[in-house]
C-alpha positions in Angstrom: 50.3 -37.5 21.9 51.9 -34.0 22.2 51.4 -31.7 19.1 54.5 -30.6 17.6 55.1 -26.9 17.0 54.6 -25.7 13.3 57.8 -25.8 11.5 59.1 -22.5 10.2 60.4 -19.3 11.6 59.7 -18.3 15.2 56.7 -16.2 15.5 58.7 -13.1 16.7 60.8 -13.2 13.6 57.7 -13.6 11.4 56.0 -10.6 13.0 59.2 -8.6 12.6 59.5 -9.6 9.0 55.9 -8.8 8.2 56.4 -5.3 9.7 59.6 -4.7 7.7 57.8 -5.7 4.5 54.9 -3.5 5.2 57.1 -0.5 6.0 59.1 -1.2 2.8 55.9 -1.3 0.7 54.7 2.0 2.3 57.9 3.7 1.8 57.8 2.6 -1.8 54.4 3.9 -2.1 55.4 7.3 -0.9 58.4 7.2 -3.5 55.9 6.3 -6.2 53.2 9.1 -5.4 56.1 11.6 -5.4 57.3 10.3 -8.8 54.2 9.4 -10.6 51.3 11.1 -8.6 48.6 9.4 -6.6 46.5 8.3 -9.5 49.2 6.8 -11.4 50.6 4.9 -8.5 49.7 1.2 -8.6 50.5 -2.1 -6.7 52.8 -2.6 -9.8 54.8 0.7 -9.3 55.0 0.1 -5.6 56.0 -3.5 -5.8 58.7 -2.5 -8.4 60.0 0.3 -6.2 60.3 -2.0 -3.3 62.0 -4.9 -5.1 59.3 -7.1 -4.2 56.6 -9.2 -6.2 53.2 -7.7 -6.7 51.9 -10.9 -5.0 53.6 -9.8 -1.8 51.9 -6.3 -1.9 48.5 -7.9 -2.4 49.2 -10.3 0.4 49.8 -7.5 2.9 47.5 -4.8 1.6 44.9 -6.6 -0.7 44.5 -3.6 -2.9 45.8 -0.1 -3.9 42.9 1.6 -1.8 44.1 -0.1 1.4 47.7 0.5 0.7 47.1 4.1 0.0 45.0 4.5 3.3 47.8 2.8 5.4 50.5 5.1 3.8 48.3 8.2 4.9 48.1 6.7 8.3 51.8 5.8 8.6 52.6 9.5 7.5 50.3 11.0 10.0 51.7 8.7 12.7 55.2 10.1 11.9 54.0 13.7 11.8 52.1 13.1 15.2 55.2 11.8 16.8 57.3 14.7 15.7 54.7 17.4 17.1 54.0 15.4 20.4 57.7 15.0 21.0 58.4 18.7 20.5 55.5 19.8 22.8 56.6 17.2 25.5 60.3 18.5 25.4 59.4 22.2 25.5 59.7 24.1 28.7 56.6 24.2 31.1 55.2 27.3 29.5 52.1 27.7 27.2 53.9 30.0 24.8 56.9 27.7 24.5 54.7 24.8 23.9 52.6 26.6 21.2 55.9 27.7 19.5 57.3 24.0 19.6 53.9 22.7 18.2 53.7 25.1 15.4 57.5 24.9 14.9 57.2 21.2 14.4 55.2 22.0 11.2 58.3 23.5 9.7 60.6 20.9 11.1 62.7 19.4 8.1 61.6 15.7 9.0 58.1 16.8 8.1 58.4 19.9 5.8 60.6 18.7 3.1 59.8 18.3 -0.7 59.0 14.6 -0.4 56.6 14.9 2.3 55.0 18.1 1.0 54.3 16.2 -2.4 52.7 13.5 -0.4 50.4 15.8 1.8 49.2 17.7 -1.1 48.5 14.6 -3.2 46.4 13.2 -0.4 44.6 16.5 0.3 43.7 16.8 -3.4 42.0 13.4 -3.3 40.4 13.7 0.2 37.1 15.2 -0.9 36.6 12.5 -3.5 37.7 9.7 -1.2 35.8 9.4 2.0 38.4 7.1 3.6 41.3 9.7 3.1 38.9 12.4 4.5 38.1 10.3 7.6 41.9 9.6 8.4 42.8 13.4 7.9 39.9 14.3 10.1 40.8 11.8 12.9 44.5 12.9 13.2 43.8 16.6 12.7 41.1 16.6 15.4 43.7 15.6 17.9 46.2 18.2 16.8 43.5 20.9 16.9 42.5 19.9 20.4 46.1 20.1 21.8 46.8 23.3 19.9 43.5 25.0 21.1 44.1 23.7 24.7 47.6 25.4 24.7 46.2 28.7 23.2 43.6 28.7 25.9 46.5 28.6 28.4 48.0 31.7 26.9 44.7 33.4 26.2 45.3 36.1 28.7 48.3 37.2 26.7 46.4 37.9 23.6 46.4 41.7 23.2 43.5 42.1 20.6 40.2 41.4 22.2 38.8 40.3 18.8 40.9 37.2 19.0 40.5 34.3 21.3 42.1 30.9 21.9 39.9 29.1 19.1 40.6 31.7 16.5 44.5 31.8 17.3 44.7 28.0 17.0 42.7 28.0 13.7 44.8 30.9 12.3 48.1 29.1 13.2 47.0 25.8 11.7 45.8 27.7 8.6 49.1 29.6 8.3 51.3 26.4 8.3 48.9 24.6 5.9 49.1 27.4 3.5 53.0 27.4 3.8 53.0 23.7 2.9 51.0 24.3 -0.1 53.1 27.3 -1.2 56.3 25.5 -0.6 55.1 22.5 -2.7 53.7 24.6 -5.5 56.5 27.2 -5.6 59.4 25.7 -3.7 61.8 28.6 -4.2 59.3 31.1 -2.7 59.8 30.2 1.0 62.1 28.0 2.9 61.6 26.5 6.5 63.5 29.3 8.2 61.4 31.9 6.3 58.2 30.2 7.4 59.4 30.2 11.0 60.0 33.9 11.0 56.6 34.6 9.5 54.9 32.6 12.3 57.0 34.3 14.8 56.1 37.8 13.6 52.4 36.7 13.6 52.5 35.5 17.1 54.6 38.2 18.4 52.0 40.8 17.2 49.2 39.0 19.0 51.3 38.3 22.2 53.3 41.5 22.5 54.2 40.8 26.2 56.2 37.8 24.8 57.4 39.5 21.7 61.1 39.1 22.3 60.6 35.4 23.4 58.6 34.6 20.5 61.0 36.2 18.0 64.1 34.6 19.5 62.6 31.1 19.3 61.4 31.5 15.8 64.2 33.5 14.3 65.5 30.3 12.5 68.9 30.2 14.2 70.4 27.6 16.2 68.9 28.7 19.5 65.4 28.9 17.8 65.2 25.2 16.8 62.7 22.9 18.4 64.1 20.8 21.3 65.7 17.7 20.1 67.9 16.7 17.1 66.4 17.5 13.6 67.2 14.9 11.0 67.3 16.3 7.5 65.1 14.5 5.0 65.3 14.2 1.3 
């Protein structure tokens, strides 16, 4: 006797619905962290913000630790997509790709008040919560590897012999990390355009043969934007 298919929604619809609910809860988690802080964010604040029952949050994420970890992964995936797309869209030139990759750190889809609050909240907890540190290390390692590889391709252009590809990549990452912290703590001290100009001056000093190219691309004007449309985030 043939077995009848289980009643209910088609599998594709169930999968899509589950993905939508998970994203809804993760976005609500980000909102809760921005409003209440990471430690005060709970399954209750998240479910209330998402307009769902707390039972739904428990069903999809089991507990707060899992929800926070998945939120951090989600945010890193969004960030990774932005910088990878920028690098892929840049002209086939090492300096152009470096500018695109570093410029992505100041893209308003990533570098905005909401996201800066999220980054800094997780960074502040990473040392005390190994699961957060492990997630950060995994995604940061890929970013570092790509940026270092691009800097190696441009190493012959570095005018100061005390610098090499590895130190240049580390300095660029540290520079934009520091900007994210400063923009979060003192948001009126620097905006995205000022950050781009600062990165441009730094790179133009180390790569004098490409001074005009670097400054034109990082000047903050229309022609200096990263390839692709930039969607302003709140």
